[in-house]
C-alpha positions in Angstrom: -17.5 -3.5 -7.2 -15.1 -3.3 -10.1 -10.9 -3.4 -10.1 -11.1 0.6 -9.1 -10.0 -1.1 -5.7 -7.4 -3.5 -7.0 -5.9 -0.9 -9.2 -5.9 2.0 -6.6 -3.9 -0.7 -4.0 -1.8 -1.5 -6.8 -0.8 2.3 -7.1 -0.3 2.7 -3.6 1.7 -0.5 -2.3 3.7 0.2 -5.7 5.9 -2.8 -4.8 8.1 -2.2 -8.1 9.3 1.0 -6.3 10.1 -1.1 -3.3 12.8 -3.4 -5.2 15.6 -1.0 -4.3 14.4 -1.2 -0.8 14.6 -4.9 -1.2 17.8 -5.0 -2.3 19.2 -2.8 0.0 17.7 -4.6 3.2 18.6 -8.2 2.1 22.4 -7.5 1.3 24.2 -10.1 3.0 21.3 -12.6 3.1 21.6 -16.2 1.6 19.5 -17.3 -0.7 17.0 -19.5 1.9 16.6 -16.0 4.1 16.0 -14.0 0.9 13.4 -16.5 -0.4 11.7 -16.5 3.1 12.1 -12.7 3.6 9.7 -12.5 0.1 7.3 -15.1 1.8 7.2 -13.0 4.8 6.3 -9.7 3.0 3.8 -10.9 0.6 1.7 -12.8 3.4 1.9 -10.2 5.8 0.8 -7.4 2.8 -2.1 -9.5 2.1 -2.8 -10.0 6.2 -3.0 -6.2 7.0 -5.1 -5.9 3.9 -7.5 -8.3 4.9 -7.8 -7.6 8.2 -8.6 -3.9 7.1 -11.0 -5.0 4.8 -13.3 -7.2 7.4 -12.6 -5.3 10.5 -11.8 -1.6 9.8 -15.4 -0.3 9.7 -15.6 -2.0 13.5 -12.5 -0.1 14.3 -14.0 2.9 13.1 -16.9 2.6 15.2 -15.0 1.7 18.4 -13.3 5.2 17.9 -16.7 6.7 16.6 -15.2 8.3 13.4 -17.5 8.9 10.8 -17.1 7.6 7.3 -17.0 10.7 5.8 -14.2 12.0 7.9 -12.3 8.8 7.2 -12.7 9.5 3.7 -11.4 13.1 3.8 -8.7 12.4 5.8 -7.7 9.1 3.5 -8.0 10.8 0.6 -5.2 13.5 2.3 -3.1 10.9 3.1 -3.4 9.4 -0.7 -2.7 12.7 -2.0 0.5 13.0 0.2 1.6 9.5 -1.1 1.3 10.4 -4.4 3.0 13.9 -4.1 5.7 11.9 -2.7 5.7 9.4 -5.5 5.3 12.3 -8.2 9.0 13.3 -6.7 9.9 9.5 -7.6 10.2 8.4 -3.8 7.8 5.1 -2.6 4.6 6.3 -1.1 5.1 5.1 2.3 8.9 5.3 2.4 10.0 6.7 5.9 11.9 3.6 7.1 15.7 4.3 8.9 18.6 3.1 7.8 19.1 2.5 11.8 17.1 -0.2 11.7 19.7 -2.2 9.4 22.1 -2.0 12.4 20.0 -4.2 14.9 20.4 -7.4 14.7 16.7 -8.2 15.8 15.7 -6.2 13.2 17.5 -8.1 10.4 15.2 -11.0 11.1 12.0 -9.3 11.1 13.0 -7.1 8.2 9.9 -8.9 6.1 7.6 -7.3 8.4 9.3 -3.7 9.1 10.1 -1.9 7.2 9.4 -3.6 3.9 6.1 -4.4 4.8 4.9 -1.5 7.0 5.4 1.4 6.4 7.1 0.5 2.6 4.4 -1.4 1.4 1.4 -1.2 3.4 1.4 1.9 5.4 -1.5 4.0 6.3 -2.6 5.2 3.2 -3.1 1.8 2.0 -5.3 0.9 5.5 -7.3 3.9 5.3 -7.7 3.0 1.4 -8.9 -0.7 2.3 -11.4 0.5 5.1 -13.1 3.5 2.6 -13.7 0.5 0.1 -14.9 -1.8 2.4 -17.3 0.3 3.6 -18.7 0.6 -0.4 -19.0 -3.0 -0.5 -22.7 -4.3 0.1 -22.6 -7.8 -0.3 -20.4 -11.1 1.1 -19.0 -11.5 -2.0 -18.1 -7.9 -2.8 -16.2 -7.8 0.8 -14.8 -11.6 -0.5 -13.3 -9.5 -3.9 -11.6 -6.8 -1.7 -10.2 -9.5 0.5 -8.9 -11.2 -3.3 -7.5 -8.0 -4.0 -5.3 -8.3 -1.4 -4.2 -11.7 -2.8 -3.2 -10.1 -6.0 -1.1 -7.5 -4.1 0.7 -9.9 -2.5 1.2 -12.2 -5.4 2.6 -8.8 -7.3 4.6 -8.2 -4.2 6.1 -11.7 -4.2 6.9 -11.5 -7.7 8.7 -8.0 -7.7 10.7 -9.2 -4.3 11.5 -12.7 -6.4 12.4 -10.8 -9.5 14.4 -7.7 -7.8 17.9 -7.8 -8.8 16.5 -8.8 -12.8 14.2 -5.7 -12.2 16.4 -3.6 -11.1 19.0 -4.2 -14.0 16.4 -4.0 -16.7 14.5 -0.7 -15.5 17.6 0.8 -13.7 17.0 3.6 -10.9 15.7 5.7 -13.8 13.3 3.4 -15.2 12.0 2.5 -11.4 11.5 6.5 -10.6 9.3 6.9 -14.3 7.0 3.8 -12.9 6.6 5.6 -9.5 5.9 9.1 -11.0 3.1 7.7 -13.5 1.6 5.5 -10.4 1.6 8.8 -8.7 -0.5 10.6 -10.7 -3.0 8.0 -11.1 -3.0 8.1 -7.3 -3.3 11.5 -7.3 -6.6 11.3 -9.2 -7.8 8.6 -7.5 -7.2 10.8 -4.3 -9.3 13.6 -5.4 -11.8 11.4 -6.0 -12.2 10.0 -2.6 -12.2 13.3 -0.7 -14.8 14.6 -3.0 -17.1 11.9 -1.8 -16.4 12.7 1.5 -16.6 16.0 1.3 -20.1 15.8 -0.1 -21.1 13.4 2.7 -20.0 16.0 5.2 -21.3 19.2 3.2 -24.6 18.2 1.4 -25.0 21.6 0.2 -21.4 20.5 -2.0 -23.5 18.4 -4.3 -26.2 21.1 -5.2 
């Protein structure tokens, strides 16, 4: 397994694009509360990726879903996410502002909406499952889980440096970065869908 899964995951998760949301959702938090939010968000992102990598295929088998169909559907999700990113919107940004108004939501803001769906939404989950099927050995599966660690560390770094990053890049810089990642993700999504379509319709390969 090469580094393509890692590049794809970093493009989808794109923690840099979530920095403005992190700042927004943690307004009024103490330093200790903000640090705890960073740790919980990073660990939750890793937990989602690792779970999909380890038992994602078993879940598909339970629901009798073929991997080829899942690849086409997952590719469409990736493409939708990439189009949103090309418009300078985070890939999984669907959080409602009303979540901030609930006291209970403030205590779990690190998990919802920061981790799910902003960081690791359906596109991320489907991507991990697709690459898990391509992993044939224990070490390849371990590498995929390890990529989850890298994504978690990148998330923790971006969130820890959220305010300096926002000041240096500005909204324009973050939008440019989001669009670049969206372009990469669009190309990867076409490749994923093409692979699934060839499996569903072998005549396409001829």
